[in-house]
Phi, psi and omega in degrees: 000129178269137180224129178286127178239101182281144179293149177290118188299313185294327179283316184295322183294327177291325177294321179296333180283347190248025181291332175112024176293139163274167177302315181296315181294325179295314178298317181299323180294322176294319180300323178306318180295322179294321179293318177298329179278012173071025177288147172239005174218122180232119182246132180240127181239118180246114185243128180292313172055053181068236179256013180235072182295151176227154176228133176234133174243113183244134177232167177250035180286195187281352177070186182222150171273183186301311182292321179296322179296314180299318180295322179294331181276352179286127175297126181075048186290332181222135181292141175295347179273350182292148175286132182245159176293160186299330183259013180281120180266001178287173182214296188254355186073019183242343193307311182303317184282307184294320178297315181291313182296334179292340184246333187216167179253355178226119181243121179244128178239121177242128185224148185238135176206130186065231177249025182244145173243128178240144183218141177216150185224130167260125173240108187291337174296320178293318179301318181291318180295314182279340186053038179218154177277078183260116182255129179275107182248124179271154177294150178300138182246127178282131179242160183282331186274099181288342180277348183293129178210167178113187185220144176240122174258125182236130176256127172233171184053048178286109186247017181266001180254136177291130182242014181296315177249104188303318183294314179295321181297319179292320177298318178297320179297314180296323177295320177298320180294319178297316179293330179299316179301318179293319180297316177296321182300325179266322183295322183243028186297331182283343172273322181295317183271001173088008174299322171257202174297127185290130180226138175261134178242133180231126178244118181049043175087353181252134181287134178282134178263141179290140172244106180272105185293349183263357178044055189299339180295328185235352180286162175259111181279149175261163178301149180286135174253133181246136170237112186213130171212199185292337186244352184215144175224124187213131179241131185237132176215125179268151177227134172256112182292153181292146176289169189299325183282359180251009176214169180285163177301322180295316178296317182300313180292322184294312185279354171294331186074169184295330183274346180093165184297322183299314182286332188265012172281161173120195182274135173247114184266127178242136175244114185052038176088356182257128181293131181258305190246155170292156183302133183207156173262009180053032178077003181276334180215164172261154176280113182233159179303327182297333185253013189294339179264009181259120174229135188236126179266129175242123179250126173234164176258180184275007176269353185255012188302314182295319180297324181272000179053046180297130183277169184301322183283352185054045180236356177204157180202165180232127181295137176295159183308318180301314181291320182296320178296318180293318179299321180297323181290322186262000186300320181300318180290334180284320186266340187298322178299320179293320178295324178296319177302315181295313182294323178297319179295319180296319179295325180294336182268356179282180193284091175243008182279152179287318179229073185287150173280332176250137176251132178256123180224155176264142184208118179051052180063013176240182182235135177235150173240130181225151173298131180285108182294342182264006175298134187309317182290320178294316182296316180298317181295319180297320182294334183273355179270152173285169183306316183294316181294328177297319178296317178296321179298321179294325176297318178298316178300318180300316179295319180295313181301316187264357178252015180300123182282070189298320181295318179294319178297317180298316180296316180293319178297318181297329181266010178057038173287151174283114186254124175053040175285137179290126176291147183301331180290344182262000183298319181299318178296321180295323179295316178297319179295323180295324178296318176297320182293323179297315177299317182294317179295316181300320181287310184290321184267356181056051179232165179281171185294325179298318178292324178296322177297317179298317179299315181296325183291349178265359188246135175282148005271007182291322184303311183295330185250021187297329181298328178280325185285317189301320184285349182259347184244000000 
């Protein structure tokens, strides 16, 4: 015997609130509906309003009629197995409700189509009291403006913010709004910059700027790889971001992102042009400094959702075995240009100087760096010391040689920090030192001053600052 067992409304609605949306992901899920509704302007207004904050997402899309609105407010309005149009960013038919309920207890949707305005409200307090899915639907209202179209989503009774300390709560709210603009800027950057259908996003009156993680203006793109059969369509393209010396300091800092180059390497998954996941190697590689300039764009359509195990929040996915095998095969070609950049930089920093202050040597399958005892200045200073001071001097050298903070230097080098750059105020001292070094080299090496200058110009810190030194000597 078959028996219908309906879910308990008051219990289920609380479960729907606990799926795990962040504020940013919840807003992004609402935006998906606006894009599907063909909007090209989406405005978000977040108002603190004392201790009763509200959020409104307004679009100029095609809107809904009375029946469409009721269906849109139904939890699970469309099966994830249903065929969707190519530009549909929806997935489970849950986004409007679960995203909203995760942040608020009252969801109001007002929509315009033709000369009619339709409105419906979910109030979760009422649902819990009645233990029924009771939706407050207002009668259609005739309006004078026949050109008015679009939809307004309004959140009230936002109870996900701590209100114990009013000042801190308001600061946290404002911080969330600021982060929201950045989140929209990267999640929908291909719509903002017109790679897809151009859409303008405005948060609290300010236009959101696109953040292109691939820095396509200066990056080196790799050939497109296609994975396509009857059930899956996937496009892969790698980008090698420019090294620090090929862009401005402002560009370098900007495209690092808040997490930095090391964290932001990897695959960026897009579904119909909308960013889904944070950068990841899907377990195929580790995030290492050598690959920090490698970012790979993966484009899928909305017909591959089940294969990619796309989650309800549309914030994570897992590549199907076919795609994962292919990614593993082509991974070396994707990361090798970035690794070459890193290795070239490392080689440039190894010992190629004629008279280096640091000597690089291999020892027991390892590498050591030591102060060069034969450096002219070191050698001259040692010769002028008495026997006891020479021994003390060697003790200092031993500590310097074996106390080199290699891990810290490696970390700073990997993050392209400026290491031991001569401050402009020290240039005059460096110029005076270079004159002494030229005299010393000429005497010790029995060479003329021109040859001594050439030798000095290959040695740090003179080499890096030679443009300032050369005109003074």
